[in-house]
C-alpha positions as CSV (number, residue, x, y, z in Angstrom):
1,M,45.5,172.5,42.3
2,N,47.3,175.6,43.9
3,A,49.7,178.0,42.1
4,S,52.9,175.4,43.5
5,K,51.2,172.9,41.7
6,V,50.5,174.0,38.6
7,T,54.2,175.4,39.0
8,Q,55.6,171.1,39.4
9,T,52.8,170.1,36.6
10,L,54.9,172.3,34.5
11,H,57.7,172.1,35.4
12,W,58.2,168.2,34.4
13,D,55.5,168.8,32.0
14,E,59.0,170.0,30.0
15,L,60.7,167.4,31.1
16,I,59.0,164.8,30.3
17,L,58.9,166.3,26.6
18,A,62.8,166.5,26.7
19,A,63.3,162.7,27.7
20,L,60.6,161.9,24.5
21,R,62.1,164.1,22.4
22,E,65.3,162.5,23.2
23,D,63.8,158.8,22.2
24,I,61.8,159.7,19.5
25,P,64.1,162.3,17.3
26,W,61.3,161.8,15.2
27,E,58.8,158.6,14.5
28,D,59.3,155.5,16.9
29,V,59.7,152.8,13.2
30,S,59.3,150.1,15.8
31,A,55.9,151.1,16.6
32,N,54.7,152.9,13.9
33,A,55.8,149.9,11.6
34,V,53.6,146.9,13.5
35,V,50.1,149.2,15.2
36,A,47.7,150.0,12.6
37,E,47.2,153.8,12.9
38,G,45.2,154.9,15.3
39,A,44.5,151.3,16.6
40,R,43.9,151.1,20.7
41,G,45.3,149.0,23.3
42,H,46.1,147.9,26.5
43,A,48.4,147.5,29.3
44,D,49.2,146.7,32.8
45,L,52.7,147.7,35.2
46,I,53.7,145.3,36.8
47,A,56.0,145.7,40.2
48,K,59.1,143.0,40.1
49,A,60.8,143.7,42.7
50,E,59.3,145.3,46.9
51,G,59.6,148.9,47.3
52,V,58.0,151.9,48.0
53,V,56.5,154.1,44.5
54,A,57.1,157.5,43.7
55,G,56.3,159.1,40.4
56,L,53.1,157.2,39.3
57,G,51.8,160.3,38.3
58,V,55.5,161.2,36.1
59,F,54.3,158.1,34.3
60,A,50.9,158.4,33.4
61,R,52.0,161.8,32.7
62,T,54.9,161.1,29.7
63,F,51.0,158.7,28.0
64,S,48.7,161.3,27.9
65,L,51.2,164.1,26.5
66,L,52.1,161.4,24.2
67,D,48.5,160.7,23.4
68,A,46.0,163.0,25.3
69,G,43.1,159.9,25.1
70,A,45.4,157.9,27.1
71,Q,43.5,156.6,30.2
72,V,46.3,156.2,32.7
73,T,44.2,154.4,36.0
74,L,46.4,153.8,38.5
75,H,46.0,151.1,41.4
76,A,48.7,152.6,44.0
77,A,50.0,156.1,44.9
78,D,52.9,157.3,45.4
79,G,54.2,156.4,49.0
80,D,52.9,152.6,49.4
81,E,54.9,149.3,50.3
82,V,54.9,147.7,47.4
83,H,55.5,144.2,46.5
84,K,56.6,141.6,44.2
85,G,53.8,140.9,41.2
86,D,51.9,143.6,41.9
87,L,49.6,145.1,40.1
88,L,50.4,149.0,40.3
89,A,48.6,150.5,37.5
90,E,46.2,150.1,33.6
91,V,47.4,151.8,29.9
92,T,44.8,152.1,28.1
93,G,45.4,154.5,25.0
94,D,46.6,155.0,21.7
95,M,49.4,151.2,21.0
96,R,51.4,153.1,19.4
97,A,51.7,155.7,21.8
98,I,52.2,153.3,24.7
99,L,54.5,151.7,22.6
100,S,56.8,155.1,22.1
101,A,56.1,156.5,25.3
102,E,57.3,153.0,27.6
103,R,61.0,153.2,28.4
104,T,60.3,157.6,29.4
105,A,57.5,156.4,31.3
106,L,59.2,153.6,33.3
107,N,63.3,155.5,33.5
108,F,61.4,158.4,35.8
109,L,59.2,156.2,37.6
110,Q,61.8,153.5,38.2
111,R,64.5,156.6,39.2
112,M,61.7,158.3,42.1
113,S,60.6,154.6,43.1
114,G,64.0,154.0,43.7
115,I,64.5,157.2,45.9
116,A,61.9,156.7,48.3
117,T,62.8,153.1,48.4
118,Y,66.4,153.5,50.1
119,T,64.6,157.2,51.5
120,R,62.2,154.6,53.1
121,A,64.2,152.8,54.6
122,A,67.3,155.2,56.3
123,A,64.3,157.3,57.2
124,K,62.7,154.3,59.7
125,L,66.4,154.9,61.1
126,L,65.5,157.9,62.8
127,E,61.9,156.7,63.9
128,G,61.5,157.7,67.5
129,T,64.8,160.6,67.7
130,K,64.5,164.7,66.4
131,T,67.1,164.2,64.0
132,V,65.9,165.4,60.6
133,L,66.8,163.1,57.9
134,L,68.2,166.0,54.7
135,D,69.0,165.2,51.1
136,T,71.3,167.7,49.3
137,R,71.8,168.4,45.9
138,K,73.8,165.7,44.7
139,T,70.9,165.1,41.9
140,T,71.1,164.6,38.8
141,P,70.7,167.3,36.6
142,L,67.5,168.7,35.9
143,L,65.7,166.1,37.3
144,R,66.7,167.3,40.5
145,S,62.7,168.1,42.0
146,M,61.3,164.7,41.2
147,E,64.2,163.2,42.9
148,K,63.4,165.5,46.6
149,Y,59.7,164.9,45.2
150,A,60.5,160.8,45.5
151,V,62.9,161.8,48.8
152,T,60.6,163.8,50.6
153,V,57.7,160.4,49.4
154,G,60.4,158.4,51.3
155,G,59.4,159.5,54.2
156,G,63.0,162.5,54.0
157,C,62.6,166.1,54.0
158,N,65.1,168.3,51.2
159,H,67.4,170.6,52.7
160,R,67.6,173.6,50.9
161,F,66.2,173.0,47.0
162,N,68.9,174.8,44.6
163,L,71.9,177.8,45.0
164,S,68.9,180.5,45.7
165,D,67.1,178.7,48.3
166,G,69.9,179.6,51.6
167,V,73.6,180.6,53.3
168,L,75.1,177.7,53.1
169,L,79.3,178.0,53.4
170,K,81.5,174.9,52.1
171,D,85.5,174.9,52.7
172,N,85.6,177.4,49.3
173,H,84.1,180.2,50.0
174,I,85.9,180.3,53.1
175,G,89.1,179.8,51.4
176,A,87.1,183.1,48.8
177,A,86.8,185.0,51.8
178,G,89.5,184.5,54.1
179,G,88.6,182.4,57.1
180,I,85.2,181.9,58.5
181,K,84.9,184.4,60.5
182,N,85.0,186.8,57.3
183,A,82.9,185.1,55.1
184,V,79.9,185.1,58.0
185,E,80.2,188.2,58.1
186,R,79.5,188.6,55.1
187,A,76.8,186.6,54.5
188,R,75.0,188.0,57.2
189,A,75.4,191.8,55.8
190,Y,74.5,190.0,52.3
191,A,72.0,188.2,52.9
192,P,68.6,189.0,53.7
193,F,67.9,188.9,58.0
194,V,65.7,186.1,57.1
195,R,68.0,183.5,56.2
196,K,70.1,181.3,58.7
197,I,73.4,181.3,57.6
198,E,74.7,177.2,57.6
199,V,79.2,177.4,58.2
200,E,80.7,174.0,56.9
201,V,83.6,172.3,58.9
202,E,85.7,170.0,59.0
203,S,87.3,170.7,62.7
204,V,86.0,171.1,66.6
205,E,88.7,174.5,65.8
206,E,86.8,175.0,62.9
207,L,83.8,174.8,64.8
208,K,84.0,177.4,67.4
209,E,85.3,179.6,65.2
210,A,81.5,179.5,63.0
211,L,80.5,179.6,66.8
212,D,82.0,183.0,67.4
213,A,81.1,184.2,64.2
214,G,77.4,184.0,65.0
215,A,76.3,180.2,63.0
216,D,72.4,179.5,62.5
217,I,73.8,175.8,61.8
218,V,76.7,174.4,61.4
219,M,77.4,171.2,59.4
220,L,79.9,168.9,60.7
221,D,82.0,167.0,57.4
222,N,83.6,163.8,57.8
223,M,83.9,164.8,61.0
224,K,84.2,161.1,62.8
225,G,84.9,159.5,66.7
226,E,85.7,161.1,69.8
227,A,85.9,164.8,67.7
228,L,82.5,164.0,66.2
229,E,81.3,163.8,69.8
230,E,82.5,167.2,71.2
231,A,81.4,169.0,68.4
232,V,77.4,168.1,68.6
233,R,78.3,169.0,72.8
234,L,79.8,172.5,71.9
235,A,77.8,173.4,69.3
236,K,73.7,172.7,71.4
237,G,71.9,174.9,72.4
238,R,74.5,177.7,71.1
239,A,74.1,176.6,66.5
240,K,71.3,173.4,64.9
241,T,74.0,170.3,63.9
242,E,74.2,169.1,60.8
243,I,76.0,165.9,59.6
244,S,77.5,165.0,56.1
245,G,80.0,163.7,54.7
246,N,79.9,159.9,53.1
247,V,76.8,159.0,55.3
248,T,74.7,156.6,54.1
249,R,71.7,154.5,54.5
250,E,74.2,151.5,56.0
251,N,76.5,153.1,58.1
252,L,73.2,156.0,59.5
253,A,72.8,153.9,62.5
254,T,76.5,154.7,64.0
255,Y,74.7,158.7,64.3
256,V,71.6,158.3,65.2
257,R,72.1,158.8,69.2
258,L,74.6,161.7,69.0
259,G,71.2,163.2,68.9
260,V,71.9,165.9,66.2
261,D,69.0,168.4,64.2
262,Y,70.0,166.8,61.1
263,I,71.5,164.1,58.4
264,S,72.3,164.4,55.5
265,S,72.9,162.2,53.0
266,G,73.4,162.4,49.0
267,A,73.5,158.3,48.4
268,L,69.6,159.4,49.1
269,T,70.0,160.3,45.3
270,H,73.2,159.3,43.7
271,S,73.0,156.3,45.1
272,A,69.7,154.9,45.5
273,P,69.0,151.7,43.4
274,I,66.4,151.8,41.3
275,L,62.7,149.6,42.0
276,D,62.5,147.4,39.4
277,V,58.8,147.5,37.3
278,S,57.4,147.0,34.0
279,L,55.1,147.4,31.7
280,K,53.5,144.4,29.8
281,H,50.7,141.9,28.4
282,L,50.2,144.8,25.5
283,A,46.7,143.6,23.2
284,P,44.3,145.4,21.0
285,V,41.2,146.1,22.6
286,D,38.2,147.8,20.3
């Protein structure tokens, strides 16, 4: 296992444990009342809708963090397209632990699979083009790593992961610096030379300022119609272009013909409905 994967796994353990503590502050009264200590059981993970599954590793890890002897047999892999009624996994282990971990495990899996499903549908609209589909930082607090992972499972790519990852000068940065030229010059002087500088613009006039200031990437934010088309034409060969602002799966197709380098959509993470899955058929085993 490489170092980045180890770091991710440790980070996810922290998130899973925090979620389990939220749901089980001292004990699971229901499970402890009806199941004898040490009793073992088996349950099936069933898809209840069509979609793209993501987060099966998180699902499995949730059970093993409560029961080191839990066994999760996967019948699907992240990125698979699943259908209603499909058996996705089987869980065998301490029945109290299965009952106590069930909702937390499903919550993570449903959320991540919903994002992957929404992203897959959006990414298909860009197939055969040079345009790359990006997510944003509009994620659930503390769950960004899981949600951005789900985007990649669905076929999208990650924009910057956090504020330390890259320079993106938005309207308030520009206002604080006293203008686009000042903001770009200060960023260029401060950031390491290997950093790209991206500037958000909302008009053709702002675009021209950003290009003259030497922006590497221009984010065309909420620009529409002829202004957007002119902006893409002016930026060609001078800076990479990114369309952003209220981009959803439903309106994405309207931007494809423009041939921009990137389209970013916060909807991938903040508006994706969950994929319905369920843990069923829990029964004792010897």
